[in-house]
N, C-alpha and C positions, 0 to 999 in steps of 0.2 A: 477687442480691436480698438486702437487709438482713434480719437476723434480727429477728423481732418479739418484744417483751417482753410479759410477763404484764400489766404496768401499762398498756402501750399498748393491748393487746387488751381489758382489763377496767379502764376508767378509774375506775369508781365505787369509792370506798373509804369505810369507816365505822368509827367506834369505837362499838361497841354495848355499853353497860354490862353487860347480862345475860351477855355472852360473855367478859368480861375474864378470869375464872378459867380458863375452857376454853381461850381463846387462849394464855394464859400457859403452861398445861400442854402444849399443842400445840407451842409454840415451844421449850419445854424438852426435850420428848421427841424431836421430829423435826428441829429446826433447818431449817425449810422455807424455800424461796424465796418462797412465798406461801401464804396460806390464803384460800380462797374460800367465801363463804356462797352457797348456791344453794337451790332449792326454794321452797316457799310463803313462807318468811320473807323471802327476797330479792325475790320477786315482789310482795310486799305482799298476798298472798291467804291468809295464815295464819289459822287459827282459834285460839282460846285454848289448845287442847290440841295444837297442831301442834308437832312437834319441830324442831330446828335441823339443817340439812344442811350439813356442812363438807367441803370437798375440800382436802386438804393436798398441795401441790405440792413434791415433793422435788428437790433438786439432783442433777445427774449425780454418780455415784460414791457416792450414799447407799446404805446397807446395804439389800438387798432384804427383810430381815426386818422393816423398817419398813412394808412393805405388808400385813402380817398384820392382818386385820380385828379379831382379838382385842385387839391393841394399841390400836386406835382405840376399842374398847369400854372398855378399862381407862383410857384417857386421859380419856374423857368421864364415866366413873362418878365420882360425888361432886363434879362441877363446878358443881352447882346448876341445870343445865338438862338436858333430854332432848335428846341430840344423836347423830347418826350422823356418825362421823368416818371418811372414806374417804381413801385415799392414791393418788397416781400420780406418776410422774416428770414433771417439767415438760416435758422434750423430747417425751415421748409425748403429753401434753395438747396442746401446741402443734401437733404433727403431726395429732392427731385432730380439731382444729377444722375442718379441710378435709374430713373424712370424714362423710358423711351417717349419721344414726342413731347417733351416738356421744354420750356424756355431754358431752364437751367442746363439740361443735357445738350441743347443746341449751342449755347454760347460758351460753355466751359472751356472749349478748346481754343477759343480766339479772343475772349474778352480781355480787357485791360483794366486794371485797378487805377482809379484816379482819386486824387485827394490824399488825405493823411494816411 
């Protein structure tokens, strides 16, 4: 069975001006395979006070220290938006798409790729 890519699984992509600073920081800090926007902003149900939910997908071999939630907080702080930056390894995300009640399974149908 051929391996599925993030881009195939999540075909929607966008350049969101409000997130350019945050995405640049994420790319510099994490060197991710992909960055996904999920939550109310991706669904189109956000209120004016809604935050931005980002999932950073790390390549195999990335340092596990990158999974630290404090690093995500530090990356978002001062970016101009209120954001939650979460991290996972891409291989685990792809595996979890097939597992009920996981974040991956929940967001795969509506998430948007942001960044490079």
